C-alpha positions, 0 to 999 in steps of 0.5 A: 500500500505504501508503494502504491501511495509513493507511485501515485505521488511520483505520478503527480510530481511528474504531471506537475513537472510536465504541465508546468514546463510545457506551458512555461516553454510555450510562454517563453517561446511566444515571448522570444518570438515577439522579441525577435520579430518585433511583433506584439500582436494581440492574438499572441499575447492572448495565447500567453494569457491563456497558457498562464491561466491553464498552467495555474489551473493545472497547478491547483489541480495537482495541489488538490490531488496532493492534499487528498490522501485517497488516490482513487478520488480524481477531480472530475473532468468536464467533457469527453476525451475526444473534446479534450483531445480536440481542444489540445490539438486545436490550441497546439496548432494555433500556437505553432502557427503563431510561431510561424510553423505551417501545418495541421493535426488530423484526427480520425476515429472516436475513442470511448471508455477512456479512464481519467488517468489514461486521458491525462497520460495521452493528453500529456503525450500529445503536448510533449509531441508539440513541444518537440516540434517547437524545440526541434522543428523549423519555425518556418517549416511544415509539420503534420500530426495524424491521430488515428483511433480505432480497435482500442488503440490510438496511433500518433504519427508526427513529422516536421522539418528539422530546424538547422540550429536551435535558436530558442536557447531553452533548456529541455528535459527527458522528452517523451521518454518520461511519458512512455514510462507512465 
């Protein structure tokens, strides 16, 4: 039981790390993009605000989970997994396009019966894929993410042009490796 409790705490710590670093990376990249291009368009700063609010919401969620000793009580999620997936992909596509990337995400199929814990891992993996596009992709290049759902599986295929030089100067972590270990 103690091991299960420690594993839950480690998962929560990894979730707060993933959420906070992913969103702070986006905030930093948007700010750096505006600095380098001299652009201060309203939609870019709206993205900064939305990311900051989202990060705070995620932190409060994790704090709520940490203060709750019963690991079975997870905060209820509003909406379906498909709605959350589409929200994540739409938001991430918009952010990439604001940074100069050209591309899109395509989703085919419908997922049903996804548990909250599975949803958290899958959405975290999606965010990590988009962070990798931002970190390693060419901001003037193209990308594509294809999500195929069916037969109890979710297949994610992603491609992008590689950036010749890492101009962002943003530290990075272990990548999607930490997501696959969940």
